[in-house]
Steps between C-alpha positions, in 0.01 A plus 500: 500500500843632439584846632669736267833611626514875546810684400624226262730620226643322196855375516755772434692461184876558510521593133633848428258743359764608237738293278773768584768348731665701783866484565633629825839660524605562864806729541727514792734782464810605691311783663266253659764262643663542855691248703450446881784753561312759314742502196372470150520128374370527144336205345348171602766239623393149463828336420718653777484353848405748770394765249139386434219274636562147578308180530446364858612134517280441814153635395539536123429853521691818387722694746572864462245548230530884543841500327480637158144588579380168386235506755334783302566325177329183615200706611471668160529168324213358721280773364500290185334207694126424424218322661458138373845514331843563631550799271284721279481378139551858354846519649764337289822573697651681801852612460726662773791710358779636735860608431618154604241246387189419304237276639226387263176320589294359205178488711311241271795250522570595866141441608478162306817384663391593844157329441670174413673498837178580694588870571174694532632850605791712397641583836820694572693172533366381178584827296839595641596131561446427121729782414779384743480144375502629138819703582660190637400276205259283693184596300446349160405712206151363504444688819466825317738680729842621375789703649766689309783663688610832356772611723497871409424459130283769363290299264219281644433334160299592202135540534263421205392802298146563429372555149380836385162549382339181645281464800637462861595130524712531826520746785833559693439616842825661636477510884764706691596516858470801754700712247269422207661428158801740465558679177800300391304173552227645277756566231657156514152345494406700200816408324456137580130500376628650177646169397836420347418677166473833653127531446323768697392381850128458590373793715554470880194639685558605848246427763473639858307282738419507874761356738782566738849375530388146436281600208580230250247243605180724514599682175539171317177352644308809385630473150430130475149552630449771229614261234275214624205731500572605138583861584876520482531426123250774381692754729831404347363518149339843564842625637684371198265691270613830655820684438682630808374857445139370459534300816630799694201713377261220604648480842476877541152503379403219753647705791316805394160307482560370847569852621187635324293225662641582848423867452147418404472310830649766687786283615788688310744708708529768249343605169808427272613174358859384512537550123373850455122490497392242252742551219514134422121424498452571134773245421285242681237472226757453235684218692163340579416498125836345428438224764157431353651462152754263647236295680296484165815359330542233761135404461548454128807294546311294763210435252768378261632253743841664510489643850291480824433811672229601742528877497152550348302268729509765792345771281220266349416364857463844642253608225288195550503545873380858454200394288407209732528702824287790358245682708180301513143623563569521871774753448860427631375235735504262201825602348765368747497133428236486222235404751124517461331842532381592848127418566363711793161323502653149548711639790188658671308180463788305670520746780113477566516126497776505768298736712190277500712199590650682804148623618361156470780359728 
């Protein structure tokens, strides 16, 4: 007789939960660059001897990976790796932009090229080494890695403009260094996203995530996990449906609700909120109605086959869970997991049987 294996799980699928592709833009600004002498050395130097990392002829590794903060860059890129595959299928490309160079990794092509050569992991030597070989002209175009020296030019190339009025087809994640994304970089990025015809640029949504000086890798990993779980796209769509003033009112209302909850628990330091005692709470209902109308529109588009959106699944699932986990005849004891009602007669019979067995022994 075969034993049933406990804890067996079906094989994990590497297919993304959404058709929306992610493009990672990693910025290295002049504020984040310092040489070994403490002086500022803006940009990533790959084509100048002694100014950047180098390949070790003895071990095949990378020497001085800290130059240009490429050690942090490769850590952020490795957040795009996945179990069972070299890279996450939902991430299309990873591009590093600095005042001196642009390094672009097309992850699907790069992963296929590495697999053909038997490489199973994207190590530091693999990631930075590929950029160094691409800068020296040793890598073919089929590798998916390219290097473009800028040498103090201000334009990093034209970025594709997104169409207005359509669903979100691509997400551009702009990851900054310790100084974040400076204002002038935001303006350049908005101008580049506007296209050559001068169309208005798609909105840039700022996100503040946990992390210290080397914050790029955990911040990028958190966003990619949100995308794979199907939660990032509904959040972006909800944010796009609000104007700047409505978003500010929503944030103020959220803070006031948290303060009111803390006061109800007796954990708030004083009796006043930071925004003047609940002035924004009435706006929360209006913003909530706007978001519900936005989700209803997305649901109609999804039914027509024009757009996939999972914003309404959370609300439907919570209502079903409330009905299924209602209080049974046994009171709250049958409501936590939808368990059977508590039967005191059966429990007393079991205890009596145990006492008889103990006395007989």
